C-alpha positions as CSV (number, residue, x, y, z in Angstrom):
1,M,5.3,42.3,36.0
2,R,8.4,40.7,34.6
3,L,6.5,37.5,33.9
4,L,3.8,39.4,32.1
5,T,6.5,41.1,30.0
6,R,7.7,37.7,28.9
7,L,4.3,36.3,28.3
8,I,3.0,39.1,26.0
9,P,5.6,38.4,23.2
10,L,5.0,34.7,23.4
11,L,1.2,35.2,23.1
12,L,1.7,37.5,20.2
13,L,4.0,35.0,18.5
14,A,1.5,32.2,19.1
15,S,-1.3,34.3,17.6
16,L,0.8,35.2,14.5
17,L,1.8,31.5,14.0
18,S,-1.8,30.4,14.2
19,G,-2.9,33.0,11.8
20,C,-0.3,32.0,9.3
21,G,-1.3,28.3,9.4
22,Y,1.4,26.9,11.5
23,N,-1.0,24.8,13.7
24,A,-2.9,23.6,10.6
25,I,0.4,22.5,9.0
26,Q,1.2,20.5,12.1
27,Q,-2.2,18.8,12.0
28,K,-2.0,18.0,8.3
29,D,1.6,16.7,8.6
30,E,0.5,14.4,11.4
31,A,-2.5,13.2,9.4
32,V,-0.1,12.3,6.5
33,K,2.1,10.4,8.9
34,A,-0.8,8.5,10.3
35,S,-2.1,7.6,6.9
36,W,1.4,6.4,5.8
37,S,1.6,4.2,8.9
38,E,-1.7,2.5,7.9
39,V,-0.4,2.0,4.3
40,L,2.7,0.2,5.7
41,N,0.6,-1.8,8.1
42,Q,-1.6,-3.2,5.3
43,Y,1.4,-3.9,3.0
44,K,3.0,-5.8,5.9
45,R,-0.1,-7.7,6.4
46,R,0.0,-8.9,2.8
47,A,3.7,-9.8,3.1
48,D,3.0,-11.8,6.2
49,L,0.4,-13.9,4.3
50,V,2.9,-14.9,1.5
51,P,4.9,-17.6,3.3
52,N,1.8,-19.5,4.4
53,L,0.3,-19.1,0.9
54,V,3.4,-20.4,-0.8
55,Q,3.7,-23.4,1.6
56,T,0.0,-24.3,1.0
57,V,0.3,-24.1,-2.7
58,K,3.6,-26.1,-2.7
59,G,1.8,-28.9,-0.8
60,F,-0.5,-29.4,-3.8
61,A,1.5,-28.0,-6.7
62,S,5.2,-28.4,-6.0
63,Q,5.9,-28.6,-9.7
64,E,5.0,-24.9,-10.0
65,E,8.5,-24.1,-8.7
66,R,9.1,-21.1,-10.9
67,V,6.0,-19.2,-9.9
68,L,6.5,-20.0,-6.2
69,T,10.1,-18.8,-6.4
70,E,8.9,-15.5,-8.1
71,V,6.6,-14.8,-5.2
72,T,9.2,-15.6,-2.5
73,N,11.8,-13.4,-4.2
74,A,9.4,-10.6,-4.7
75,R,8.5,-10.7,-1.0
76,S,12.1,-10.7,-0.1
77,R,12.8,-7.6,-2.1
78,V,9.9,-5.8,-0.4
79,G,11.4,-6.7,3.0
80,Q,14.8,-5.3,2.1
81,I,13.5,-1.8,1.3
82,N,13.8,0.8,4.0
83,V,11.4,3.3,2.6
84,N,11.4,7.0,3.4
85,A,8.0,8.4,2.3
86,D,9.4,11.9,2.2
87,D,11.9,11.0,-0.5
88,E,10.5,10.6,-4.0
89,A,13.1,8.1,-5.2
90,S,12.6,5.9,-2.1
91,L,8.8,6.0,-2.5
92,K,9.0,5.0,-6.1
93,Q,11.3,2.1,-5.3
94,F,8.9,1.0,-2.6
95,Q,5.9,1.2,-5.0
96,Q,7.8,-0.7,-7.7
97,A,8.7,-3.5,-5.3
98,Q,5.1,-3.7,-4.0
99,G,3.8,-3.8,-7.5
100,E,6.2,-6.7,-8.4
101,L,4.9,-8.6,-5.4
102,G,1.3,-8.0,-6.4
103,S,2.0,-9.2,-9.9
104,A,3.8,-12.3,-8.7
105,L,0.8,-13.1,-6.4
106,S,-1.6,-12.7,-9.3
107,R,0.4,-15.2,-11.4
108,L,0.4,-17.6,-8.5
109,L,-3.4,-17.3,-8.1
110,V,-3.8,-18.0,-11.8
111,V,-1.8,-21.2,-11.5
112,T,-3.9,-22.4,-8.6
113,E,-6.9,-22.6,-10.9
114,N,-5.4,-25.7,-12.4
115,Y,-5.6,-27.6,-9.0
116,P,-9.2,-28.2,-7.9
117,V,-8.1,-30.1,-4.8
118,L,-6.0,-27.1,-3.7
119,K,-8.9,-24.7,-4.3
120,S,-11.1,-26.9,-2.0
121,D,-8.5,-27.0,0.8
122,Q,-9.8,-25.1,3.8
123,N,-6.5,-23.6,4.7
124,F,-6.2,-22.3,1.2
125,R,-9.7,-20.9,1.3
126,D,-8.9,-19.1,4.5
127,L,-5.8,-17.6,3.0
128,Q,-7.9,-16.5,0.0
129,A,-10.3,-14.6,2.2
130,Q,-7.5,-12.9,4.1
131,L,-5.6,-12.0,1.0
132,E,-8.7,-10.6,-0.7
133,G,-9.5,-8.5,2.4
134,T,-6.0,-7.3,2.6
135,E,-5.9,-6.1,-1.0
136,N,-9.1,-4.2,-0.3
137,R,-7.6,-2.6,2.8
138,I,-4.4,-1.7,0.9
139,T,-6.5,0.1,-1.8
140,V,-8.4,2.0,0.9
141,A,-5.2,3.0,2.8
142,R,-3.4,4.1,-0.3
143,G,-6.4,6.2,-1.4
144,R,-6.6,7.9,2.0
145,Y,-2.8,8.6,2.0
146,I,-3.0,10.1,-1.5
147,Q,-5.8,12.4,-0.4
148,Q,-4.0,13.4,2.8
149,V,-0.8,14.2,0.8
150,Q,-2.7,16.2,-1.7
151,D,-4.4,18.2,1.0
152,Y,-1.1,18.9,2.8
153,N,0.7,19.9,-0.4
154,T,-2.1,22.2,-1.5
155,Y,-2.3,23.8,1.9
156,I,1.5,24.6,2.3
157,R,1.6,26.0,-1.3
158,S,-1.2,28.4,-0.6
159,F,-0.7,32.0,0.8
160,P,0.0,32.9,3.5
161,Q,0.8,29.3,4.7
162,L,3.6,29.0,2.1
163,I,5.6,31.7,4.1
164,T,5.2,29.8,7.3
165,A,6.2,26.5,5.5
166,K,9.3,28.0,4.1
167,I,10.3,29.5,7.5
168,F,10.0,26.2,9.3
169,G,11.3,24.0,6.4
170,Y,8.1,22.2,5.4
171,Q,8.4,20.8,1.9
172,P,5.8,19.3,-0.4
173,K,5.6,15.5,0.0
174,P,5.9,13.0,-2.9
175,N,2.9,10.9,-3.6
176,F,2.0,7.5,-5.0
177,T,1.7,7.5,-8.8
178,V,-0.8,5.4,-10.7
179,E,-0.9,4.5,-14.3
180,N,-4.6,4.2,-14.1
181,E,-6.8,6.4,-11.8
182,A,-9.1,3.4,-11.2
183,Q,-6.3,1.7,-9.3
184,I,-6.9,4.2,-6.4
185,S,-10.5,3.0,-5.9
186,N,-10.6,-0.5,-7.2
187,A,-8.8,-3.4,-5.5
188,P,-7.1,-6.1,-7.6
189,A,-9.4,-9.0,-8.4
190,V,-8.7,-12.0,-6.3
191,D,-11.2,-14.6,-7.4
192,F,-10.6,-18.3,-6.9
193,G,-14.1,-19.5,-7.8
194,N,-15.1,-18.1,-11.1
195,A,-12.5,-19.4,-13.5
196,P,-13.6,-20.5,-16.9
197,P,-14.0,-24.3,-17.2
198,Q,-11.0,-26.1,-18.4
199,Q,-11.5,-27.7,-21.8
200,Q,-11.1,-31.5,-21.8
201,P,-9.1,-33.1,-24.6
202,A,-11.2,-34.7,-27.3
203,P,-11.4,-38.5,-27.0
204,A,-9.2,-40.5,-29.3
205,P,-11.0,-42.1,-32.4
206,G,-12.4,-45.5,-31.6
207,H,-12.9,-44.9,-27.8
């Protein structure tokens, strides 16, 4: 009898919490965390490719020291950030650093177009394929994370879940910002094979 007396309030409390969205908040919060882990995983995959890419390019184009240094420094800054996805300032800092690394990689890839022997190197071609695939996975992972955060934020701001969220301290989460909505669905172009042909200098008169 005493056990039953204790169980009834617990069952009532569980029923009330479920009706107010508590369980759904937990599920959506976990979905956001899982999506964020995948974002980090794909960004780390890209960062792990950088040292091999830099060394390969250096072997054929050591004179491009400035661009190689930019990529190395950008990767280093990314590795120094201890990001907290629940903190808006931290997320912006992380996004900025990742953007700088992406821009540095783009400049490096432009430089490689001037070195046909490098472009034909098998190791470089393998790195090309891995980098292109990673950029695509980053875009997909970011897009899913954005959607999960939007779903979570919308849910905890709706009635009656907003009451439950306030009671248990659940706050809206910051999200990635994009200057162009197309960035969510389109990966950066990584194309080593379709550069416009280099113009050859005109022959000197008399030759």
